[in-house]
Every structure is written in C-alpha cells, then in structure tokens.
C-alpha atoms as a printed R data frame, in Angstrom:
    type eleno elety resid chain resno       x      y       z
1   ATOM     1    CA   MET     A     1   0.022 -0.016   0.025
2   ATOM     2    CA   ARG     A     2   1.276  3.487  -0.924
3   ATOM     3    CA   ASN     A     3   0.209  6.965   0.158
4   ATOM     4    CA   LEU     A     4   0.318  9.339  -2.794
5   ATOM     5    CA   LEU     A     5   0.330 13.113  -2.559
6   ATOM     6    CA   MET     A     6  -0.751 15.188  -5.612
7   ATOM     7    CA   ARG     A     7  -1.235 18.806  -6.494
8   ATOM     8    CA   VAL     A     8  -4.288 19.766  -8.657
9   ATOM     9    CA   SER     A     9  -5.315 23.039 -10.314
10  ATOM    10    CA   TYR     A    10  -8.825 23.656 -11.358
11  ATOM    11    CA   ASP     A    11 -11.196 26.306 -12.694
12  ATOM    12    CA   GLY     A    12 -14.067 25.979 -10.245
13  ATOM    13    CA   THR     A    13 -16.574 28.015 -12.251
14  ATOM    14    CA   ASP     A    14 -18.749 25.020 -13.466
15  ATOM    15    CA   TYR     A    15 -18.517 22.891 -10.265
16  ATOM    16    CA   ASN     A    16 -20.216 22.601  -6.994
17  ATOM    17    CA   GLY     A    17 -17.076 23.079  -5.018
18  ATOM    18    CA   PHE     A    18 -14.269 20.652  -4.295
19  ATOM    19    CA   GLN     A    19 -15.853 18.320  -1.696
20  ATOM    20    CA   THR     A    20 -18.270 15.534  -2.591
21  ATOM    21    CA   GLN     A    21 -21.903 16.348  -1.851
22  ATOM    22    CA   PRO     A    22 -25.226 14.946  -2.669
23  ATOM    23    CA   GLY     A    23 -25.732 17.111  -5.795
24  ATOM    24    CA   GLY     A    24 -22.546 15.690  -7.258
25  ATOM    25    CA   HIS     A    25 -20.395 17.438  -9.912
26  ATOM    26    CA   THR     A    26 -17.552 18.319  -7.622
27  ATOM    27    CA   ILE     A    27 -13.846 18.349  -8.196
28  ATOM    28    CA   GLN     A    28 -13.417 15.433  -5.827
29  ATOM    29    CA   ASP     A    29 -15.975 13.343  -7.750
30  ATOM    30    CA   TYR     A    30 -13.995 13.811 -10.985
31  ATOM    31    CA   LEU     A    31 -10.643 13.043  -9.429
32  ATOM    32    CA   GLU     A    32 -11.967  9.908  -7.726
33  ATOM    33    CA   GLU     A    33 -13.619  8.766 -11.000
34  ATOM    34    CA   ALA     A    34 -10.311  9.336 -12.862
35  ATOM    35    CA   ILE     A    35  -8.355  7.320 -10.322
36  ATOM    36    CA   HIS     A    36 -10.975  4.537 -10.511
37  ATOM    37    CA   ARG     A    37 -10.688  4.437 -14.338
38  ATOM    38    CA   LEU     A    38  -6.928  4.394 -14.055
39  ATOM    39    CA   SER     A    39  -6.303  1.945 -11.324
40  ATOM    40    CA   GLY     A    40  -9.635  0.171 -10.850
41  ATOM    41    CA   GLU     A    41  -9.827  1.232  -7.194
42  ATOM    42    CA   GLN     A    42 -12.901  2.686  -5.643
43  ATOM    43    CA   LEU     A    43 -11.412  5.076  -3.085
44  ATOM    44    CA   LYS     A    44 -11.753  8.449  -1.274
45  ATOM    45    CA   ILE     A    45  -9.126 11.180  -1.507
46  ATOM    46    CA   THR     A    46  -8.284 13.594   1.325
47  ATOM    47    CA   ALA     A    47  -7.768 17.228   0.427
48  ATOM    48    CA   SER     A    48  -5.960 20.032   2.283
49  ATOM    49    CA   GLY     A    49  -9.313 21.676   2.533
50  ATOM    50    CA   ARG     A    50 -12.465 22.379   0.647
51  ATOM    51    CA   THR     A    51 -13.282 25.253  -1.806
52  ATOM    52    CA   ASP     A    52 -16.803 26.430  -2.383
53  ATOM    53    CA   ALA     A    53 -18.763 26.491  -5.649
54  ATOM    54    CA   GLY     A    54 -17.201 28.737  -8.200
55  ATOM    55    CA   VAL     A    55 -13.932 28.982  -6.339
56  ATOM    56    CA   HIS     A    56 -10.687 28.121  -8.147
57  ATOM    57    CA   ALA     A    57  -7.378 26.529  -7.048
58  ATOM    58    CA   ARG     A    58  -3.878 27.184  -8.326
59  ATOM    59    CA   ALA     A    59  -2.373 24.507  -5.991
60  ATOM    60    CA   GLN     A    60  -4.837 22.272  -4.140
61  ATOM    61    CA   VAL     A    61  -3.253 19.263  -2.488
62  ATOM    62    CA   PHE     A    62  -4.724 15.813  -1.861
63  ATOM    63    CA   ASN     A    63  -3.594 12.283  -0.887
64  ATOM    64    CA   PHE     A    64  -4.897  8.778  -1.186
65  ATOM    65    CA   TYR     A    65  -3.927  5.188  -0.371
66  ATOM    66    CA   THR     A    66  -3.401  2.951  -3.336
67  ATOM    67    CA   ALA     A    67  -2.374 -0.649  -3.940
68  ATOM    68    CA   SER     A    68  -1.740  0.080  -7.655
69  ATOM    69    CA   PRO     A    69   1.698 -0.762  -9.021
70  ATOM    70    CA   ILE     A    70   1.487  2.177 -11.517
71  ATOM    71    CA   PRO     A    71   4.837  3.996 -11.453
72  ATOM    72    CA   LEU     A    72   4.766  7.355  -9.797
73  ATOM    73    CA   GLU     A    73   5.917  9.287 -12.830
74  ATOM    74    CA   ARG     A    74   2.929  8.097 -14.847
75  ATOM    75    CA   TRP     A    75   0.066  9.165 -12.524
76  ATOM    76    CA   CYS     A    76  -0.205 12.854 -13.560
77  ATOM    77    CA   MET     A    77  -0.375 12.340 -17.274
78  ATOM    78    CA   ALA     A    78  -2.596  9.290 -16.914
79  ATOM    79    CA   LEU     A    79  -5.076 11.000 -14.709
80  ATOM    80    CA   ASN     A    80  -5.234 14.047 -16.915
81  ATOM    81    CA   THR     A    81  -6.366 11.894 -19.851
82  ATOM    82    CA   TRP     A    82  -9.504 11.103 -17.776
83  ATOM    83    CA   LEU     A    83 -10.125 14.460 -16.294
84  ATOM    84    CA   PRO     A    84 -12.026 17.481 -17.841
85  ATOM    85    CA   GLU     A    85  -9.793 20.138 -19.355
86  ATOM    86    CA   ASP     A    86 -10.407 22.484 -16.456
87  ATOM    87    CA   ILE     A    87  -8.869 20.132 -13.861
88  ATOM    88    CA   VAL     A    88  -5.177 19.408 -14.151
89  ATOM    89    CA   VAL     A    89  -3.020 17.230 -11.863
90  ATOM    90    CA   SER     A    90   0.480 18.547 -12.070
91  ATOM    91    CA   ASP     A    91   2.590 16.876  -9.408
92  ATOM    92    CA   ALA     A    92   2.813 13.498  -7.554
93  ATOM    93    CA   MET     A    93   5.039 12.046  -4.864
94  ATOM    94    CA   GLU     A    94   4.900  9.239  -2.336
95  ATOM    95    CA   VAL     A    95   4.596 10.194   1.317
96  ATOM    96    CA   PRO     A    96   4.656  8.324   4.634
97  ATOM    97    CA   LEU     A    97   1.517  6.259   5.306
98  ATOM    98    CA   GLU     A    98   0.619  8.440   8.262
99  ATOM    99    CA   PHE     A    99   0.623 11.610   6.108
100 ATOM   100    CA   HIS     A   100  -2.785 13.532   5.984
101 ATOM   101    CA   SER     A   101  -2.948 16.338   3.577
102 ATOM   102    CA   ARG     A   102  -5.259 18.469   5.785
103 ATOM   103    CA   HIS     A   103  -3.770 17.806   9.216
104 ATOM   104    CA   ALA     A   104  -0.205 18.232   8.071
105 ATOM   105    CA   ALA     A   105  -0.788 21.570   6.289
106 ATOM   106    CA   LYS     A   106   1.080 24.352   8.014
107 ATOM   107    CA   ARG     A   107   0.171 27.393   5.944
108 ATOM   108    CA   LYS     A   108  -2.484 28.145   3.323
109 ATOM   109    CA   THR     A   109  -2.551 31.172   1.106
110 ATOM   110    CA   TYR     A   110  -5.604 32.450  -0.806
111 ATOM   111    CA   ARG     A   111  -5.734 35.189  -3.377
112 ATOM   112    CA   TYR     A   112  -8.781 37.293  -4.183
113 ATOM   113    CA   THR     A   113  -8.877 39.376  -7.352
114 ATOM   114    CA   ILE     A   114 -10.752 42.620  -8.093
115 ATOM   115    CA   ASN     A   115 -10.700 44.285 -11.422
116 ATOM   116    CA   ALA     A   116 -10.882 47.923 -10.573
117 ATOM   117    CA   ASN     A   117 -10.657 49.201 -14.174
118 ATOM   118    CA   GLN     A   118 -13.540 50.943 -15.734
119 ATOM   119    CA   HIS     A   119 -14.489 47.996 -17.949
120 ATOM   120    CA   PRO     A   120 -14.609 44.262 -17.234
121 ATOM   121    CA   ASP     A   121 -11.856 41.990 -18.596
122 ATOM   122    CA   LEU     A   122 -13.574 39.665 -21.056
123 ATOM   123    CA   PHE     A   123 -10.844 37.085 -20.885
124 ATOM   124    CA   ASN     A   124 -10.314 37.007 -17.123
125 ATOM   125    CA   ARG     A   125 -13.989 37.426 -16.067
126 ATOM   126    CA   ARG     A   126 -14.086 33.930 -14.559
127 ATOM   127    CA   TYR     A   127 -11.260 34.601 -12.050
128 ATOM   128    CA   GLN     A   128 -11.996 38.152 -10.884
129 ATOM   129    CA   ILE     A   129 -14.949 40.345  -9.913
130 ATOM   130    CA   HIS     A   130 -15.352 43.684 -11.536
131 ATOM   131    CA   HIS     A   131 -15.935 46.776  -9.411
132 ATOM   132    CA   TYR     A   132 -17.608 49.606 -11.311
133 ATOM   133    CA   GLY     A   133 -16.768 52.470  -8.994
134 ATOM   134    CA   GLN     A   134 -13.485 53.786  -7.684
135 ATOM   135    CA   LEU     A   135 -11.920 52.255  -4.618
136 ATOM   136    CA   ASP     A   136  -9.844 53.815  -1.929
137 ATOM   137    CA   ILE     A   137  -6.991 51.174  -2.049
138 ATOM   138    CA   PRO     A   138  -4.788 52.565   0.647
139 ATOM   139    CA   ALA     A   139  -7.794 52.525   2.973
140 ATOM   140    CA   MET     A   140  -8.306 48.904   2.150
141 ATOM   141    CA   GLU     A   141  -4.728 48.124   2.837
142 ATOM   142    CA   GLN     A   142  -4.924 49.925   6.174
143 ATOM   143    CA   GLY     A   143  -8.081 47.943   7.129
144 ATOM   144    CA   LEU     A   144  -6.517 44.645   6.212
145 ATOM   145    CA   ARG     A   145  -3.695 45.108   8.476
146 ATOM   146    CA   HIS     A   146  -6.064 44.950  11.500
147 ATOM   147    CA   LEU     A   147  -6.713 41.258  10.707
148 ATOM   148    CA   ILE     A   148  -3.098 40.063  10.891
149 ATOM   149    CA   GLY     A   149  -2.526 38.013  14.019
150 ATOM   150    CA   THR     A   150  -4.333 35.288  16.106
151 ATOM   151    CA   TYR     A   151  -7.973 36.116  16.782
152 ATOM   152    CA   ASP     A   152 -11.392 34.672  16.952
153 ATOM   153    CA   TYR     A   153 -12.707 35.299  13.481
154 ATOM   154    CA   THR     A   154 -16.361 34.560  14.192
155 ATOM   155    CA   THR     A   155 -17.313 37.815  12.597
156 ATOM   156    CA   PHE     A   156 -15.881 36.583   9.256
157 ATOM   157    CA   ALA     A   157 -17.190 33.066   9.407
158 ATOM   158    CA   SER     A   158 -20.302 31.775   7.804
159 ATOM   159    CA   ARG     A   159 -23.249 31.367  10.078
160 ATOM   160    CA   LYS     A   160 -23.337 27.715   9.018
161 ATOM   161    CA   SER     A   161 -19.871 27.063  10.335
162 ATOM   162    CA   THR     A   162 -19.672 23.911  12.406
163 ATOM   163    CA   LYS     A   163 -16.158 24.425  13.743
164 ATOM   164    CA   SER     A   164 -15.844 24.118  17.545
165 ATOM   165    CA   SER     A   165 -13.338 27.066  17.573
166 ATOM   166    CA   HIS     A   166 -13.090 30.070  15.297
167 ATOM   167    CA   VAL     A   167  -9.610 31.026  16.415
168 ATOM   168    CA   ARG     A   168  -7.226 31.171  13.573
169 ATOM   169    CA   THR     A   169  -3.874 32.883  12.739
170 ATOM   170    CA   ILE     A   170  -3.370 35.057   9.725
171 ATOM   171    CA   PHE     A   171   0.476 35.269   9.295
172 ATOM   172    CA   ASP     A   172   0.447 37.834   6.636
173 ATOM   173    CA   ALA     A   173  -1.874 39.681   4.316
174 ATOM   174    CA   TRP     A   174  -0.987 41.994   1.442
175 ATOM   175    CA   PHE     A   175  -2.125 43.687  -1.779
176 ATOM   176    CA   GLU     A   176  -0.511 43.484  -5.169
177 ATOM   177    CA   ARG     A   177  -1.768 45.738  -8.000
178 ATOM   178    CA   ASP     A   178  -1.315 45.124 -11.754
179 ATOM   179    CA   THR     A   179  -1.767 48.324 -13.709
180 ATOM   180    CA   SER     A   180  -0.511 46.936 -17.043
181 ATOM   181    CA   MET     A   181  -4.022 47.155 -18.518
182 ATOM   182    CA   CYS     A   182  -4.764 50.610 -17.278
183 ATOM   183    CA   ARG     A   183  -5.522 53.151 -20.071
184 ATOM   184    CA   PRO     A   184  -3.877 56.658 -19.801
185 ATOM   185    CA   GLY     A   185  -6.255 59.391 -18.863
186 ATOM   186    CA   THR     A   186  -8.930 57.104 -17.480
187 ATOM   187    CA   ARG     A   187 -10.120 56.233 -14.023
188 ATOM   188    CA   ASP     A   188  -8.660 52.636 -14.393
189 ATOM   189    CA   GLN     A   189  -7.115 51.454 -11.054
190 ATOM   190    CA   GLY     A   190  -5.756 48.159 -12.221
191 ATOM   191    CA   VAL     A   191  -6.334 44.648 -11.063
192 ATOM   192    CA   ILE     A   192  -6.008 44.225  -7.295
193 ATOM   193    CA   HIS     A   193  -4.820 40.912  -5.946
194 ATOM   194    CA   THR     A   194  -5.354 40.432  -2.133
195 ATOM   195    CA   TYR     A   195  -3.402 37.693  -0.505
196 ATOM   196    CA   LEU     A   196  -4.210 36.170   2.860
197 ATOM   197    CA   SER     A   197  -1.824 33.576   4.340
198 ATOM   198    CA   GLY     A   198  -2.739 31.660   7.563
199 ATOM   199    CA   ASN     A   199  -2.787 28.399   9.377
200 ATOM   200    CA   GLY     A   200  -6.337 27.821   8.286
201 ATOM   201    CA   PHE     A   201  -9.527 29.580   7.192
202 ATOM   202    CA   LEU     A   202 -13.174 29.269   8.139
203 ATOM   203    CA   GLN     A   203 -15.999 28.732   5.764
204 ATOM   204    CA   HIS     A   204 -16.456 31.900   3.640
205 ATOM   205    CA   MET     A   205 -13.929 33.673   5.779
206 ATOM   206    CA   VAL     A   206 -11.819 35.234   2.979
207 ATOM   207    CA   ARG     A   207 -14.878 36.115   1.004
208 ATOM   208    CA   ILE     A   208 -16.388 37.908   3.913
209 ATOM   209    CA   ILE     A   209 -13.225 39.762   4.704
210 ATOM   210    CA   MET     A   210 -13.159 40.869   1.103
211 ATOM   211    CA   GLY     A   211 -16.758 41.953   1.071
212 ATOM   212    CA   THR     A   212 -16.115 44.073   4.114
213 ATOM   213    CA   LEU     A   213 -12.833 45.542   2.680
214 ATOM   214    CA   ILE     A   214 -14.693 46.476  -0.494
215 ATOM   215    CA   GLU     A   215 -17.054 48.588   1.710
216 ATOM   216    CA   VAL     A   216 -14.035 50.169   3.178
217 ATOM   217    CA   GLY     A   217 -12.815 50.972  -0.280
218 ATOM   218    CA   GLU     A   218 -16.224 52.447  -1.234
219 ATOM   219    CA   GLY     A   219 -15.999 54.770   1.818
220 ATOM   220    CA   LYS     A   220 -18.934 53.123   3.607
221 ATOM   221    CA   ARG     A   221 -16.604 52.056   6.478
222 ATOM   222    CA   HIS     A   222 -13.462 53.450   8.010
223 ATOM   223    CA   PRO     A   223 -10.278 51.349   7.800
224 ATOM   224    CA   ASP     A   224 -10.108 51.179  11.693
225 ATOM   225    CA   ASP     A   225 -13.674 49.822  11.659
226 ATOM   226    CA   MET     A   226 -12.080 46.487  10.728
227 ATOM   227    CA   LYS     A   227 -10.747 46.160  14.230
228 ATOM   228    CA   ILE     A   228 -14.110 46.827  15.830
229 ATOM   229    CA   ILE     A   229 -15.814 44.379  13.392
230 ATOM   230    CA   LEU     A   230 -13.334 41.661  14.229
231 ATOM   231    CA   GLU     A   231 -13.849 42.147  17.965
232 ATOM   232    CA   ALA     A   232 -17.628 41.968  17.654
233 ATOM   233    CA   LYS     A   233 -17.497 38.204  17.008
234 ATOM   234    CA   ASN     A   234 -20.838 38.595  15.250
235 ATOM   235    CA   ARG     A   235 -21.306 37.859  11.483
236 ATOM   236    CA   ALA     A   236 -23.894 40.639  11.360
237 ATOM   237    CA   ALA     A   237 -21.137 43.206  12.085
238 ATOM   238    CA   ALA     A   238 -19.332 42.397   8.767
239 ATOM   239    CA   GLY     A   239 -20.131 43.197   5.155
240 ATOM   240    CA   PRO     A   240 -21.531 40.828   2.489
241 ATOM   241    CA   THR     A   241 -19.852 37.675   1.258
242 ATOM   242    CA   ALA     A   242 -17.937 38.545  -1.931
243 ATOM   243    CA   MET     A   243 -18.535 36.578  -5.061
244 ATOM   244    CA   GLY     A   244 -16.751 33.182  -5.151
245 ATOM   245    CA   LYS     A   245 -15.214 33.524  -8.647
246 ATOM   246    CA   GLY     A   246 -12.690 36.059  -7.457
247 ATOM   247    CA   LEU     A   247 -11.155 33.598  -4.901
248 ATOM   248    CA   MET     A   248  -8.320 31.151  -5.661
249 ATOM   249    CA   LEU     A   249  -6.551 28.761  -3.328
250 ATOM   250    CA   TRP     A   250  -3.094 29.909  -4.145
251 ATOM   251    CA   GLU     A   251  -0.711 27.703  -2.132
252 ATOM   252    CA   VAL     A   252  -0.592 25.050   0.596
253 ATOM   253    CA   GLU     A   253   2.628 24.627   2.477
254 ATOM   254    CA   TYR     A   254   3.914 21.675   4.532
255 ATOM   255    CA   ASP     A   255   6.973 21.237   6.781
256 ATOM   256    CA   ILE     A   256   7.932 17.591   7.363
257 ATOM   257    CA   THR     A   257  10.992 15.599   6.260
258 ATOM   258    CA   GLY     A   258  11.756 11.947   6.281
259 ATOM   259    CA   ASN     A   259  11.356 11.672   2.576
260 ATOM   260    CA   GLU     A   260  13.785 11.970  -0.303
261 ATOM   261    CA   ASN     A   261  11.844 14.875  -1.574
262 ATOM   262    CA   PRO     A   262  10.798 17.053   1.491
263 ATOM   263    CA   LEU     A   263   7.249 18.250   1.382
264 ATOM   264    CA   GLN     A   264   8.206 21.884   1.794
265 ATOM   265    CA   GLU     A   265   9.493 21.767  -1.627
266 ATOM   266    CA   PHE     A   266   6.208 20.101  -3.062
C-alpha cells in the first residue's frame, strides 16, 4: 500500500465546489472517478481543505492510499487523460503512510482578485470580480492590517460554520496591483490581488473579509472599523460575502521531512 500526494489546479466555475456532496459534480468526484478508471480502485481522496462552488485553485493538495503498481511518474499524465480540461493534476509524490494532507498543512494562502478598471476584462472574467466604482485602495490596505494575528474570526465566518473554535492565525496579508491594462487618462485603477496567508480559514472567511474591505474601499466604512468588526465576534457586524469567482486557493505549504523529496518543496 502506498500513500500518494498530488497537486491539482482547477477552474471551479462550473463545479459545485471541491468536496463531494449529494448534488454531485464536484472536483473530488471527478478526481476519484479518474483514479478509478486508471487503477480500478474505488477510493476516497483527502484534500488540504475544501473550496466552495465557483472558487478556483492554483495548487490544491490531496492524498490517497493505493495498492496500484502504476509508477509514480505516470500518474499525472494518466489521470489528466480522464479529467475534464479545467482540472489538471501537475505533481505527484509518495509520502509516509501516516501523512494526512489536511492535518499536516502548516500554511495556506488564498488570493482574491478585483478588477478595478472601468471595464470588465472579457478574458479573465471567470477569475475576478469587476468593481464599477473607484476604490480607496490605501484605505483597504490599512483595514486589512487589523486582521493580521491570532484572533477569534467569528465575525468573518459563515453562520453555517460547524467548527468548535473560530480562532485562527493570519500570518500575513498584502495587496498587489497590476496596472498593465490601465488606459492613460482614464479612471482605471488596475487589477487588485489580495493575498491572505494563515494556518487555516473558516467557511467563507476570505470572501467575507473581502466583502467588508470593499465597503471600506467604497467609503462606507473606516479602515479602523475592521478592528471593531473583528472584535464583535458577530457575523452581522461584517459586510457581504464577496462573489466566489474572485477567490483562488493559491498555495498550501507543509513542513515535514523523512522523505527523499521534502514536502516543503512540493
């Protein structure tokens, strides 16, 4: 028996999220079906975490146990022949049998993208939201800084959250702005990428943070309100849940050794 760890990227637009659910049509469903077609095994994979409907992943990580003798170097290409074109497995490695892709994750980074140019981007519309008005980007950056640290993030958790604790740590959070598509003499502000990196995130947490930060950018809230909103520990104190299509699971990091190819390099 082997424990295989893989990295998968996907465009989540047309899927009901990553995790298997009664309605089907999830990323997990397609991955497990591809593995079944390849190896003949009916199994369940374990992912680093779930993503909601419409949310994308640049580098989701999952593992599973297999008795198949298929060589490691053949798995990615073989699986991709059975997967839809918007799901791509890019890396595979063997890990210790006790490895669990969710429990072993040390750091996750998400990226949320806002197109703040005057007109929508036709070719990237599936991966960003378009904001029609001008945003106070420095105010949004100031508000975001209030969320870095270890706190109870109940305010920014879905009301449906079933977690026993809402305490999480955000290690870092920052903005990057791409102005390459801005037109001279217009109100274009560029494409704003917001990165949040932490030890874990609650259901809808990043999207609720972004919905609230957008209100800061619109002048509806003061940047320092973010601290008050956080301390309220009440979902009603925050802004709306931003659209899922702007969110992408950017990276999952591990820190264990005992393998010829340490996972921190995966």
